[in-house]
Backbone as CSV, one residue per row, in Angstrom:
resi,resn,N_x,N_y,N_z,CA_x,CA_y,CA_z,C_x,C_y,C_z
1,MET,-2.523,-34.389,-61.936,-1.270,-35.093,-62.151,-0.268,-34.664,-61.079
2,SER,0.449,-35.630,-60.505,1.421,-35.346,-59.463,2.773,-34.992,-60.081
3,LEU,3.417,-33.965,-59.573,4.739,-33.566,-60.030,5.809,-34.300,-59.223
4,THR,6.869,-34.700,-59.897,8.020,-35.308,-59.239,9.243,-34.447,-59.516
5,SER,10.370,-34.850,-58.941,11.599,-34.077,-59.128,12.058,-34.078,-60.576
6,TYR,11.622,-35.099,-61.342,12.035,-35.159,-62.745,11.241,-34.182,-63.617
7,ASP,10.139,-33.676,-63.094,9.327,-32.729,-63.849,9.795,-31.291,-63.667
8,ILE,10.759,-31.069,-62.804,11.208,-29.724,-62.476,12.580,-29.479,-63.085
9,ARG,12.741,-28.311,-63.666,14.057,-27.919,-64.171,14.810,-27.253,-63.019
10,TRP,15.717,-28.008,-62.413,16.338,-27.567,-61.169,17.417,-26.513,-61.388
11,GLN,18.103,-26.560,-62.501,19.261,-25.694,-62.682,19.135,-24.902,-63.978
12,SER,19.549,-23.630,-63.915,19.659,-22.812,-65.112,21.089,-22.917,-65.626
13,TYR,21.225,-23.410,-66.866,22.560,-23.633,-67.402,23.297,-22.333,-67.722
14,ARG,22.598,-21.242,-67.714,23.265,-19.960,-67.903,23.940,-19.481,-66.614
15,MET,23.582,-20.066,-65.482,24.140,-19.654,-64.209,25.238,-20.641,-63.791
16,ASP,26.457,-20.159,-63.688,27.596,-21.003,-63.335,28.143,-20.534,-61.990
17,VAL,27.649,-21.160,-60.915,28.064,-20.792,-59.566,29.226,-21.666,-59.143
18,ARG,30.286,-21.022,-58.673,31.472,-21.759,-58.211,31.584,-21.780,-56.692
19,ASN,31.313,-20.639,-56.052,31.444,-20.515,-54.602,30.068,-20.248,-53.998
20,VAL,29.800,-20.904,-52.858,28.496,-20.794,-52.198,28.716,-20.434,-50.741
21,ILE,27.983,-19.408,-50.266,28.019,-19.054,-48.836,27.193,-20.083,-48.070
22,MET,27.855,-20.832,-47.199,27.182,-21.899,-46.462,26.950,-21.565,-44.997
23,SER,27.722,-20.624,-44.418,27.581,-20.314,-42.991,28.109,-18.906,-42.746
24,CYS,27.723,-18.361,-41.579,28.191,-17.036,-41.161,28.545,-17.104,-39.685
25,GLY,29.819,-16.888,-39.362,30.245,-16.886,-37.963,29.934,-18.185,-37.274
26,GLU,29.270,-18.092,-36.142,28.932,-19.278,-35.351,27.663,-19.963,-35.836
27,PHE,26.996,-19.393,-36.820,25.783,-20.005,-37.363,26.171,-21.011,-38.448
28,ARG,25.574,-22.212,-38.403,25.844,-23.226,-39.413,25.062,-22.979,-40.702
29,ASN,24.153,-21.986,-40.672,23.448,-21.575,-41.874,23.636,-20.064,-42.027
30,VAL,22.785,-19.410,-42.802,22.982,-17.992,-43.104,21.846,-17.176,-42.490
31,PRO,22.136,-16.322,-41.494,21.097,-15.446,-40.952,20.874,-14.242,-41.859
32,LEU,19.610,-13.881,-42.036,19.247,-12.757,-42.894,18.525,-11.699,-42.069
33,VAL,18.863,-10.428,-42.302,18.261,-9.297,-41.599,17.369,-8.544,-42.586
34,GLY,16.096,-8.412,-42.229,15.149,-7.677,-43.068,14.676,-6.408,-42.387
35,THR,13.706,-5.760,-43.002,13.193,-4.508,-42.427,12.330,-4.744,-41.198
36,LYS,11.757,-5.932,-41.068,10.874,-6.232,-39.947,11.531,-7.106,-38.884
37,GLY,12.465,-7.952,-39.290,13.066,-8.854,-38.326,14.160,-9.694,-38.958
38,CYS,14.489,-10.802,-38.303,15.571,-11.675,-38.760,15.056,-13.112,-38.903
39,ILE,15.534,-13.793,-39.949,15.260,-15.210,-40.155,16.562,-15.855,-40.612
40,ASN,16.551,-17.169,-40.735,17.741,-17.845,-41.247,17.434,-18.502,-42.580
41,TYR,18.465,-18.652,-43.392,18.375,-19.249,-44.721,19.286,-20.463,-44.742
42,ASN,18.769,-21.597,-45.211,19.520,-22.844,-45.230,20.048,-23.115,-46.646
43,PRO,21.275,-22.735,-46.938,21.792,-22.888,-48.307,21.975,-24.335,-48.732
44,VAL,21.976,-25.265,-47.780,22.162,-26.665,-48.154,21.001,-27.154,-49.028
45,PHE,19.819,-26.529,-48.877,18.672,-26.915,-49.696,18.764,-26.373,-51.127
46,SER,19.631,-25.393,-51.368,19.713,-24.774,-52.691,20.843,-25.330,-53.549
47,LEU,21.534,-26.347,-53.059,22.684,-26.856,-53.818,22.263,-27.436,-55.162
48,ARG,21.093,-28.084,-55.201,20.653,-28.666,-56.468,20.344,-27.589,-57.502
49,GLN,19.733,-26.462,-57.055,19.481,-25.371,-57.980,20.781,-24.731,-58.461
50,LEU,21.827,-24.820,-57.654,23.122,-24.264,-58.049,23.947,-25.233,-58.870
51,GLY,23.416,-26.448,-59.094,24.085,-27.392,-59.981,24.889,-28.484,-59.300
52,PHE,24.786,-28.620,-57.973,25.559,-29.620,-57.255,24.679,-30.828,-56.902
53,VAL,25.316,-31.900,-56.539,24.620,-33.146,-56.206,24.101,-33.079,-54.772
54,MET,22.843,-33.525,-54.585,22.284,-33.689,-53.237,22.577,-35.126,-52.800
55,ASN,23.668,-35.287,-52.021,24.156,-36.634,-51.713,23.308,-37.350,-50.676
56,GLY,23.136,-36.724,-49.531,22.441,-37.412,-48.450,21.729,-36.437,-47.538
57,ARG,21.361,-36.962,-46.390,20.620,-36.162,-45.424,21.503,-35.030,-44.889
58,PRO,20.999,-33.786,-44.864,21.787,-32.690,-44.288,21.835,-32.793,-42.774
59,LEU,22.824,-32.160,-42.187,22.955,-32.157,-40.729,21.849,-31.309,-40.108
60,ASP,21.463,-31.698,-38.880,20.396,-30.948,-38.203,20.789,-29.495,-37.972
61,ALA,22.065,-29.262,-37.683,22.521,-27.887,-37.446,22.440,-27.040,-38.707
62,GLU,22.541,-27.697,-39.880,22.501,-26.953,-41.136,21.088,-26.539,-41.528
63,ILE,20.077,-27.197,-40.987,18.690,-26.882,-41.356,17.877,-26.415,-40.162
64,ALA,18.543,-26.164,-39.044,17.833,-25.741,-37.835,17.391,-24.290,-37.985
65,GLU,16.322,-23.960,-37.267,15.855,-22.580,-37.231,16.709,-21.827,-36.223
66,SER,17.769,-21.190,-36.703,18.725,-20.561,-35.804,18.244,-19.213,-35.298
67,VAL,17.621,-18.443,-36.145,17.131,-17.127,-35.719,15.744,-16.904,-36.319
68,TYR,14.907,-16.319,-35.508,13.593,-15.887,-35.979,13.020,-14.960,-34.907
69,PHE,13.087,-13.657,-35.153,12.584,-12.700,-34.176,12.369,-11.376,-34.884
70,GLU,11.550,-10.541,-34.246,11.337,-9.203,-34.783,12.554,-8.336,-34.500
71,LYS,12.720,-7.296,-35.318,13.981,-6.562,-35.328,14.249,-5.869,-33.996
72,ARG,13.224,-5.327,-33.336,13.431,-4.565,-32.108,13.238,-5.386,-30.851
73,SER,12.872,-6.647,-31.022,12.583,-7.457,-29.835,13.843,-8.017,-29.175
74,ASP,14.930,-8.179,-29.910,16.142,-8.789,-29.362,17.358,-8.066,-29.925
75,PRO,17.733,-6.899,-29.376,18.877,-6.147,-29.920,20.193,-6.920,-29.799
76,ALA,20.349,-7.688,-28.730,21.595,-8.434,-28.558,21.755,-9.490,-29.647
77,ARG,20.659,-10.192,-29.947,20.707,-11.195,-30.999,20.965,-10.539,-32.357
78,LEU,20.383,-9.365,-32.581,20.614,-8.646,-33.830,22.080,-8.255,-33.965
79,GLU,22.686,-7.833,-32.876,24.119,-7.490,-32.914,24.963,-8.728,-33.183
80,GLN,24.557,-9.867,-32.620,25.279,-11.114,-32.870,25.210,-11.491,-34.351
81,VAL,24.045,-11.304,-34.975,23.909,-11.589,-36.403,24.809,-10.667,-37.218
82,GLY,24.875,-9.392,-36.825,25.749,-8.472,-37.536,27.212,-8.869,-37.447
83,ARG,27.641,-9.327,-36.277,29.040,-9.778,-36.131,29.294,-11.037,-36.947
84,ALA,28.263,-11.897,-37.066,28.465,-13.150,-37.795,28.766,-12.899,-39.259
85,TRP,28.229,-11.847,-39.834,28.454,-11.570,-41.247,29.880,-11.095,-41.524
86,LYS,30.654,-10.837,-40.470,32.062,-10.484,-40.676,32.923,-11.714,-40.934
87,THR,32.366,-12.904,-40.620,33.097,-14.153,-40.863,32.195,-15.053,-41.701
88,ILE,32.417,-15.074,-42.998,31.562,-15.809,-43.936,32.247,-17.115,-44.310
89,GLY,31.492,-18.222,-44.215,32.004,-19.527,-44.604,31.603,-19.872,-46.029
90,VAL,32.584,-19.973,-46.919,32.329,-20.219,-48.346,32.883,-21.594,-48.718
91,LYS,32.105,-22.354,-49.487,32.541,-23.653,-50.001,32.506,-23.622,-51.520
92,ASP,33.475,-24.323,-52.126,33.545,-24.360,-53.580,33.391,-25.797,-54.069
93,GLY,33.675,-26.016,-55.356,33.499,-27.341,-55.936,34.384,-28.398,-55.328
94,ALA,35.529,-28.012,-54.752,36.401,-28.995,-54.123,35.721,-29.644,-52.934
95,VAL,34.827,-28.920,-52.281,34.115,-29.455,-51.112,32.737,-29.982,-51.515
96,LEU,32.054,-29.252,-52.380,30.687,-29.609,-52.735,30.610,-30.678,-53.819
97,GLY,31.713,-30.922,-54.526,31.726,-31.956,-55.555,31.507,-31.388,-56.944
98,LYS,31.464,-32.273,-57.939,31.293,-31.864,-59.320,29.867,-31.394,-59.572
99,LYS,29.742,-30.626,-60.619,28.433,-30.102,-61.001,27.603,-31.204,-61.659
100,PHE,26.487,-31.569,-61.016,25.555,-32.556,-61.567,24.278,-32.456,-60.744
101,ALA,23.274,-31.746,-61.266,22.087,-31.397,-60.495,21.143,-32.588,-60.363
102,ILE,21.498,-33.526,-59.470,20.641,-34.685,-59.204,20.537,-34.880,-57.708
103,ALA,19.598,-35.702,-57.286,19.425,-36.058,-55.881,19.649,-37.558,-55.720
104,MET,20.494,-37.929,-54.754,20.816,-39.320,-54.516,19.703,-39.973,-53.686
105,PRO,19.626,-41.319,-53.676,18.539,-42.008,-52.947,18.480,-41.665,-51.471
106,ASP,19.645,-41.503,-50.819,19.602,-41.152,-49.396,18.877,-39.840,-49.158
107,TYR,19.131,-38.895,-49.979,18.470,-37.593,-49.823,16.976,-37.705,-50.130
108,ILE,16.631,-38.488,-51.161,15.216,-38.642,-51.518,14.459,-39.329,-50.391
109,ASP,15.058,-40.369,-49.792,14.402,-41.048,-48.666,14.223,-40.101,-47.495
110,TRP,15.211,-39.257,-47.237,15.092,-38.300,-46.118,13.968,-37.297,-46.377
111,VAL,13.832,-36.858,-47.653,12.767,-35.906,-47.985,11.402,-36.550,-47.790
112,LYS,11.259,-37.830,-48.211,9.977,-38.514,-48.045,9.617,-38.657,-46.569
113,LYS,10.594,-39.048,-45.741,10.316,-39.190,-44.312,9.971,-37.832,-43.689
114,ARG,10.642,-36.792,-44.138,10.364,-35.460,-43.587,8.956,-34.999,-43.955
115,VAL,8.527,-35.333,-45.179,7.162,-34.988,-45.592,6.146,-35.729,-44.725
116,GLU,6.416,-37.002,-44.471,5.490,-37.762,-43.631,5.479,-37.229,-42.201
117,THR,6.642,-36.763,-41.726,6.711,-36.240,-40.364,5.990,-34.900,-40.243
118,LEU,6.200,-34.028,-41.226,5.585,-32.709,-41.164,4.107,-32.729,-41.539
119,LEU,3.669,-33.845,-42.160,2.259,-33.996,-42.530,1.813,-32.829,-43.424
120,LEU,2.452,-32.723,-44.591,2.074,-31.676,-45.533,0.627,-31.863,-45.981
121,PRO,-0.130,-30.791,-46.196,-1.589,-30.879,-46.408,-1.984,-31.266,-47.825
122,TYR,-1.435,-32.309,-48.382,-1.909,-32.818,-49.667,-1.498,-34.283,-49.788
123,ASP,-2.266,-35.021,-50.536,-1.981,-36.443,-50.745,-0.958,-36.609,-51.855
124,ARG,-0.106,-37.575,-51.681,0.899,-37.860,-52.700,0.264,-38.725,-53.779
125,MET,0.372,-38.275,-55.018,-0.231,-38.972,-56.143,0.869,-39.508,-57.052
126,GLU,0.529,-40.584,-57.713,1.485,-41.173,-58.651,1.515,-40.345,-59.943
127,SER,2.690,-40.175,-60.493,2.837,-39.407,-61.719,2.282,-40.181,-62.907
128,LEU,1.664,-39.442,-63.867,1.119,-40.072,-65.058,2.190,-40.298,-66.125
129,GLN,3.348,-39.646,-65.959,4.422,-39.819,-66.923,5.389,-40.897,-66.451
130,GLU,6.054,-41.501,-67.421,7.042,-42.528,-67.093,8.280,-41.863,-66.505
131,GLN,8.697,-42.337,-65.338,9.819,-41.739,-64.638,11.094,-42.519,-64.932
132,PRO,12.231,-41.827,-65.037,13.494,-42.536,-65.238,13.868,-43.330,-63.992
133,PRO,14.743,-44.315,-64.120,15.129,-45.116,-62.944,15.917,-44.277,-61.943
134,LEU,15.775,-44.670,-60.667,16.488,-43.963,-59.624,17.985,-44.264,-59.712
135,ILE,18.774,-43.292,-59.308,20.230,-43.469,-59.250,20.552,-44.108,-57.911
136,LEU,21.009,-45.330,-57.955,21.235,-46.083,-56.719,22.683,-46.047,-56.257
137,ALA,23.559,-45.419,-57.022,24.966,-45.369,-56.621,25.537,-44.029,-57.047
138,LYS,26.706,-43.719,-56.502,27.357,-42.466,-56.830,28.025,-42.511,-58.205
139,SER,28.240,-43.704,-58.751,28.827,-43.855,-60.080,27.755,-44.386,-61.037
140,VAL,27.906,-44.089,-62.332,26.948,-44.524,-63.336,27.675,-45.376,-64.366
141,PRO,26.977,-46.260,-65.074,27.613,-47.079,-66.108,28.217,-46.214,-67.206
142,ALA,29.223,-46.799,-67.874,29.931,-46.048,-68.909,29.015,-45.703,-70.066
143,GLU,28.109,-46.633,-70.450,27.237,-46.337,-71.582,26.294,-45.181,-71.273
144,HIS,25.838,-45.121,-69.976,24.980,-43.998,-69.594,25.756,-42.687,-69.609
145,TYR,27.029,-42.784,-69.155,27.857,-41.578,-69.148,28.101,-41.083,-70.572
146,LYS,28.424,-42.038,-71.486,28.664,-41.654,-72.876,27.400,-41.085,-73.501
147,GLN,26.270,-41.712,-73.172,25.008,-41.207,-73.714,24.715,-39.792,-73.216
148,ALA,24.954,-39.580,-71.908,24.741,-38.244,-71.349,25.710,-37.237,-71.957
149,LEU,26.985,-37.708,-72.187,27.969,-36.808,-72.788,27.571,-36.423,-74.204
150,MET,27.085,-37.390,-74.983,26.650,-37.090,-76.344,25.428,-36.165,-76.336
151,GLU,24.539,-36.411,-75.386,23.356,-35.551,-75.279,23.765,-34.122,-74.910
152,ASN,24.788,-34.058,-74.016,25.280,-32.737,-73.616,25.892,-32.010,-74.804
153,ARG,26.673,-32.727,-75.618,27.267,-32.105,-76.798,26.193,-31.673,-77.790
154,ARG,25.177,-32.531,-77.963,24.100,-32.179,-78.871,23.367,-30.922,-78.408
155,LEU,23.141,-30.857,-77.085,22.469,-29.680,-76.556,23.314,-28.423,-76.715
156,LYS,24.645,-28.580,-76.543,25.521,-27.417,-76.717,25.525,-26.952,-78.169
157,GLU,25.566,-27.930,-79.116,25.505,-27.548,-80.524,24.181,-26.858,-80.845
158,LYS,23.114,-27.407,-80.263,21.808,-26.777,-80.478,21.777,-25.378,-79.881
159,GLU,22.417,-25.228,-78.725,22.475,-23.903,-78.100,23.278,-22.936,-78.971
160,GLN,24.401,-23.414,-79.564,25.185,-22.564,-80.450,24.372,-22.151,-81.670
161,ASP,23.640,-23.131,-82.244,22.795,-22.792,-83.393,21.730,-21.767,-83.005
162,THR,21.171,-21.985,-81.821,20.153,-21.038,-81.345,20.754,-19.653,-81.140
163,GLN,21.976,-19.623,-80.572,22.643,-18.343,-80.368,22.912,-17.649,-81.703
164,MET,23.320,-18.446,-82.723,23.569,-17.860,-84.043,22.283,-17.304,-84.644
165,GLU,21.194,-18.069,-84.514,19.911,-17.580,-85.017,19.476,-16.320,-84.262
166,LEU,19.739,-16.340,-82.947,19.394,-15.159,-82.153,20.229,-13.958,-82.593
167,TYR,21.520,-14.200,-82.886,22.384,-13.108,-83.341,21.887,-12.547,-84.672
168,LYS,21.522,-13.468,-85.602,21.002,-13.012,-86.888,19.697,-12.232,-86.710
169,ALA,18.842,-12.741,-85.815,17.570,-12.050,-85.577,17.819,-10.658,-84.999
170,LYS,18.807,-10.547,-84.070,19.116,-9.240,-83.498,19.677,-8.297,-84.560
171,ALA,20.563,-8.872,-85.456,21.121,-8.039,-86.531,20.007,-7.544,-87.463
172,ASP,19.090,-8.442,-87.817,17.972,-8.032,-88.672,17.124,-6.968,-87.978
173,ARG,16.927,-7.169,-86.680,16.117,-6.196,-85.948,16.802,-4.829,-85.910
174,LEU,18.146,-4.829,-85.699,18.872,-3.555,-85.698,18.821,-2.887,-87.062
175,ASN,18.944,-3.722,-88.143,18.867,-3.153,-89.490,17.498,-2.544,-89.753
176,LEU,16.453,-3.280,-89.368,15.105,-2.750,-89.551,14.882,-1.500,-88.698
177,ALA,15.438,-1.526,-87.483,15.287,-0.356,-86.610,15.992,0.853,-87.208
178,HIS,17.196,0.609,-87.853,17.919,1.709,-88.485,17.113,2.275,-89.657
179,LYS,16.550,1.379,-90.475,15.730,1.839,-91.594,14.494,2.591,-91.098
180,LEU,13.883,2.020,-90.072,12.700,2.671,-89.526,13.042,4.049,-88.964
181,LYS,14.221,4.139,-88.344,14.636,5.432,-87.798,14.841,6.446,-88.909
182,GLY,15.448,5.974,-90.091,15.611,6.888,-91.214,14.283,7.372,-91.759
183,VAL,13.347,6.416,-91.915,12.020,6.802,-92.408,11.337,7.745,-91.428
184,GLN,11.451,7.420,-90.147,10.836,8.288,-89.143,11.492,9.661,-89.130
185,GLY,12.837,9.697,-89.415,13.516,10.987,-89.465,13.000,11.852,-90.602
186,GLU,12.824,11.225,-91.793,12.270,11.982,-92.914,10.855,12.464,-92.616
187,ASP,10.060,11.549,-92.084,8.687,11.944,-91.730,8.702,13.053,-90.686
188,ALA,9.620,12.930,-89.737,9.694,13.956,-88.687,10.113,15.299,-89.262
189,SER,11.052,15.267,-90.264,11.464,16.525,-90.892,10.299,17.183,-91.620
190,ARG,9.547,16.355,-92.384,8.374,16.904,-93.065,7.345,17.427,-92.066
191,LEU,7.164,16.669,-91.022,6.196,17.118,-90.018,6.647,18.409,-89.345
192,ARG,7.989,18.529,-89.116,8.475,19.753,-88.485,8.266,20.964,-89.401
193,SER,8.538,20.772,-90.743,8.322,21.889,-91.671,6.837,22.275,-91.721
194,LYS,5.970,21.253,-91.774,4.534,21.543,-91.753,4.134,22.206,-90.443
195,LYS,4.744,21.712,-89.376,4.407,22.279,-88.078,4.831,23.736,-87.997
196,ARG,6.047,24.030,-88.589,6.489,25.430,-88.582,5.526,26.316,-89.367
197,SER,5.117,25.843,-90.578,4.173,26.645,-91.359,2.852,26.807,-90.620
198,TYR,2.400,25.726,-90.010,1.164,25.826,-89.229,1.341,26.798,-88.061
199,GLU,2.497,26.732,-87.436,2.739,27.625,-86.296,2.800,29.081,-86.747
200,GLU,3.426,29.325,-87.930,3.476,30.697,-88.423,2.075,31.214,-88.736
201,ILE,1.279,30.369,-89.427,-0.096,30.791,-89.737,-0.884,31.011,-88.445
202,GLU,-0.690,30.103,-87.510,-1.414,30.237,-86.238,-0.980,31.496,-85.500
203,ALA,0.355,31.805,-85.559,0.832,33.022,-84.902,0.248,34.258,-85.579
204,MET,0.177,34.259,-86.942,-0.385,35.400,-87.654,-1.868,35.589,-87.307
205,LEU,-2.601,34.470,-87.328,-4.022,34.559,-86.982,-4.212,35.000,-85.547
206,ASP,-3.341,34.507,-84.688,-3.443,34.898,-83.286,-3.170,36.391,-83.122
207,GLY,-2.155,36.899,-83.880,-1.878,38.329,-83.811,-3.049,39.158,-84.308
208,GLU,-3.617,38.743,-85.455,-4.787,39.468,-85.970,-5.948,39.421,-84.985
209,HIS,-6.126,38.276,-84.362,-7.219,38.155,-83.378,-6.983,39.082,-82.193
210,ARG,-5.731,39.120,-81.713,-5.444,40.022,-80.594,-5.633,41.486,-80.989
211,GLU,-5.205,41.870,-82.234,-5.393,43.248,-82.685,-6.874,43.586,-82.807
212,ARG,-7.647,42.618,-83.313,-9.100,42.847,-83.431,-9.720,43.027,-82.042
213,LEU,-9.285,42.217,-81.107,-9.813,42.376,-79.749,-9.421,43.734,-79.153
214,ARG,-8.167,44.169,-79.439,-7.728,45.472,-78.919,-8.572,46.601,-79.504
215,LEU,-8.821,46.538,-80.836,-9.645,47.566,-81.462,-11.070,47.548,-80.920
216,GLN,-11.597,46.355,-80.704,-12.952,46.259,-80.152,-13.008,46.858,-78.751
217,ARG,-11.969,46.562,-77.941,-11.954,47.154,-76.592,-11.816,48.669,-76.652
218,ALA,-10.946,49.180,-77.590,-10.787,50.625,-77.722,-12.104,51.280,-78.174
219,GLU,-12.769,50.657,-79.159,-14.046,51.190,-79.628,-15.078,51.204,-78.510
220,ALA,-15.087,50.135,-77.718,-16.034,50.090,-76.603,-15.739,51.190,-75.595
221,ASN,-14.429,51.449,-75.349,-14.077,52.527,-74.418,-14.507,53.886,-74.969
222,TYR,-14.272,54.115,-76.285,-14.689,55.390,-76.886,-16.201,55.554,-76.835
223,GLN,-16.928,54.508,-77.135,-18.383,54.582,-77.063,-18.851,54.929,-75.650
224,LYS,-18.175,54.321,-74.679,-18.543,54.606,-73.286,-18.242,56.069,-72.941
225,LYS,-17.075,56.587,-73.403,-16.745,57.986,-73.135,-17.756,58.922,-73.797
226,ILE,-18.142,58.570,-75.056,-19.135,59.409,-75.752,-20.454,59.412,-74.995
227,ARG,-20.891,58.240,-74.534,-22.137,58.171,-73.768,-22.031,58.992,-72.478
228,ASP,-20.873,58.934,-71.817,-20.690,59.704,-70.583,-20.732,61.205,-70.867
229,LEU,-20.077,61.650,-71.963,-20.090,63.080,-72.304,-21.498,63.550,-72.672
230,GLU,-22.211,62.730,-73.448,-23.588,63.103,-73.786,-24.445,63.231,-72.534
231,LYS,-24.237,62.322,-71.602,-25.002,62.393,-70.349,-24.646,63.657,-69.580
232,GLN,-23.335,63.992,-69.545,-22.927,65.226,-68.852,-23.543,66.457,-69.524
233,LEU,-23.554,66.513,-70.882,-24.161,67.642,-71.597,-25.654,67.761,-71.301
234,ARG,-26.315,66.596,-71.285,-27.751,66.634,-70.971,-27.981,67.160,-69.561
235,ASP,-27.137,66.689,-68.623,-27.300,67.175,-67.242,-27.041,68.675,-67.150
236,LYS,-26.015,69.177,-67.891,-25.731,70.625,-67.843,-26.850,71.435,-68.493
237,ASP,-27.408,70.917,-69.610,-28.536,71.614,-70.237,-29.707,71.734,-69.282
238,ILE,-29.966,70.611,-68.593,-31.083,70.641,-67.630,-30.803,71.647,-66.523
239,GLN,-29.551,71.675,-66.045,-29.194,72.607,-64.967,-29.284,74.062,-65.439
240,LEU,-28.798,74.338,-66.695,-28.874,75.705,-67.238,-30.320,76.154,-67.408
241,LYS,-31.158,75.232,-67.899,-32.567,75.578,-68.050,-33.184,75.933,-66.698
242,LYS,-32.802,75.164,-65.677,-33.334,75.466,-64.348,-32.847,76.832,-63.867
243,GLU,-31.554,77.129,-64.124,-31.009,78.412,-63.684,-31.667,79.573,-64.447
244,VAL,-31.880,79.372,-65.788,-32.530,80.427,-66.583,-33.956,80.668,-66.095
245,ASP,-34.645,79.566,-65.819,-36.023,79.724,-65.315,-36.021,80.454,-63.981
246,LEU,-35.066,80.104,-63.120,-34.996,80.792,-61.829,-34.660,82.266,-62.006
247,ARG,-33.745,82.561,-62.974,-33.376,83.950,-63.196,-34.571,84.746,-63.737
248,HIS,-35.307,84.151,-64.717,-36.498,84.825,-65.242,-37.511,85.074,-64.127
249,ALA,-37.676,84.054,-63.281,-38.639,84.232,-62.185,-38.182,85.323,-61.235
250,SER,-36.846,85.343,-60.978,-36.316,86.375,-60.079,-36.446,87.754,-60.701
251,GLU,-36.144,87.866,-62.042,-36.276,89.143,-62.712,-37.727,89.631,-62.702
252,ASN,-38.641,88.696,-62.965,-40.058,89.065,-62.941,-40.473,89.559,-61.561
253,GLN,-39.944,88.823,-60.545,-40.290,89.232,-59.180,-39.709,90.596,-58.856
254,LEU,-38.412,90.807,-59.280,-37.779,92.094,-59.010,-38.477,93.225,-59.802
255,GLY,-38.874,92.934,-61.067,-39.568,93.955,-61.861,-40.866,94.380,-61.196
256,GLY,-41.568,93.398,-60.672,-42.807,93.729,-59.989,-42.543,94.568,-58.747
257,GLU,-41.460,94.182,-58.025,-41.136,94.953,-56.822,-40.733,96.380,-57.191
258,VAL,-39.968,96.553,-58.304,-39.553,97.897,-58.728,-40.771,98.737,-59.094
259,VAL,-41.677,98.113,-59.842,-42.899,98.847,-60.222,-43.667,99.263,-58.985
260,GLU,-43.724,98.319,-58.033,-44.458,98.636,-56.798,-43.772,99.737,-56.021
261,LEU,-42.425,99.683,-55.994,-41.689,100.718,-55.263,-41.823,102.055,-55.953
262,ARG,-41.827,102.101,-57.273,-42.008,103.350,-57.986,-43.388,103.924,-57.699
263,ARG,-44.340,103.013,-57.695,-45.691,103.488,-57.399,-45.766,104.082,-56.001
264,GLN,-45.156,103.322,-55.045,-45.165,103.830,-53.678,-44.383,105.122,-53.564
265,LEU,-43.294,105.255,-54.369,-42.471,106.453,-54.300,-43.251,107.670,-54.846
266,LYS,-43.976,107.412,-55.919,-44.765,108.499,-56.466,-45.820,108.952,-55.475
267,GLU,-46.360,108.020,-54.773,-47.382,108.398,-53.811,-46.788,109.175,-52.650
268,LYS,-45.541,108.927,-52.275,-44.945,109.552,-51.098,-44.219,110.841,-51.436
269,ILE,-43.906,111.154,-52.704,-43.159,112.363,-53.041,-44.090,113.588,-52.865
270,THR,-43.575,114.583,-52.101,-44.302,115.881,-51.887,-43.345,117.021,-52.196
271,PRO,-43.793,118.078,-52.758,-42.904,119.204,-53.077,-42.341,119.825,-51.806
272,LEU,-41.022,120.092,-51.859,-40.346,120.676,-50.707,-40.600,122.188,-50.663
273,PRO,-40.758,122.730,-49.489,-40.945,124.180,-49.385,-39.647,124.922,-49.660
274,ASP,-39.796,126.203,-50.101,-38.617,127.036,-50.345,-37.959,127.321,-49.019
275,CYS,-36.643,127.180,-49.033,-35.913,127.378,-47.779,-34.564,127.981,-48.114
276,SER,-34.251,129.115,-47.475,-32.970,129.772,-47.716,-31.829,128.946,-47.176
277,GLU,-32.069,128.242,-46.118,-31.021,127.394,-45.518,-30.623,126.295,-46.475
278,CYS,-31.537,125.730,-47.141,-31.253,124.645,-48.110,-30.383,125.177,-49.215
279,ASP,-30.700,126.416,-49.703,-29.875,126.972,-50.769,-28.474,127.194,-50.288
280,ARG,-28.330,127.665,-49.027,-26.989,127.879,-48.480,-26.223,126.572,-48.380
281,LEU,-26.887,125.520,-47.947,-26.215,124.227,-47.819,-25.772,123.710,-49.174
282,ILE,-26.617,123.928,-50.169,-26.275,123.467,-51.520,-25.038,124.202,-52.003
283,ASP,-24.933,125.496,-51.745,-23.777,126.281,-52.184,-22.526,125.793,-51.471
284,GLN,-22.650,125.510,-50.183,-21.469,125.019,-49.442,-20.997,123.661,-49.980
285,CYS,-21.933,122.810,-50.321,-21.564,121.497,-50.864,-20.829,121.634,-52.172
286,GLN,-21.317,122.534,-53.013,-20.633,122.716,-54.288,-19.256,123.283,-54.082
287,TYR,-19.073,124.171,-53.098,-17.773,124.749,-52.814,-16.822,123.670,-52.324
288,LEU,-17.307,122.883,-51.416,-16.459,121.792,-50.895,-16.064,120.832,-52.008
289,LYS,-16.930,120.621,-52.937,-16.661,119.727,-54.054,-15.510,120.239,-54.891
290,THR,-15.402,121.587,-55.014,-14.289,122.159,-55.777,-12.985,122.026,-55.047
291,LEU,-13.037,121.943,-53.752,-11.796,121.831,-52.979,-11.221,120.402,-53.016
292,ILE,-12.081,119.425,-53.273,-11.598,118.011,-53.277,-10.979,117.719,-54.617
293,PRO,-9.708,117.336,-54.679,-9.080,117.056,-55.966,-9.685,115.839,-56.637
């Protein structure tokens, strides 16, 4: 199915635009500066979305491609665009006309010719829906105006009713949210008390677990010390036994040597001959002994 201008909702009735930026400085349209470069924006094409009438063909200067370049490729042009934004051309309803989002036949014919010239890549198809008659003049019959006025009033009343229903729905939602918050608060209080009791029990169990681990580590250390002391005692016993055995062996060896020396001494002892000199020496020794204190 082919879409036509009547199938599109051109204007948002919640948006009430009074003043429109139509030009900047020496540019008949609006130059825009982005992060990558500059392009121009033609606000004359957006008048219908802003609620104004599309009367006829726009001027070539208003839809011309005034700027299109990368940001660093033309610094002079970029500076010119910056200066242009210091002088903004604004038009209001006194220039643009009354609010009525429609397109006049002259503008529609220009759009059709432009499509044929640009050769857009799709075929134009006839709409399957019944289309309203084209507006062939800037004025409309009184009965159509009255009908549109009544329709406008009906839509406004419907909008007011919708707003009232929306207000009631919001009030109900706030009331339910308040009740839900109270219930959640009570549940949260109960959960916090349970959580505190759980935390206390968990802290007590954790303390007991840590104390049990400390006792187990202390017991393991004591067991290790006992094993080390037993090992030291065993090593000392072994060393003492070795020393005792060595001492017994040494005593046995010395006893044998003493016996042998006594035997040899007995064999070598000969009676001394009587000698008067020996007796004299013995007497002198005893005398000297008396002189030594």
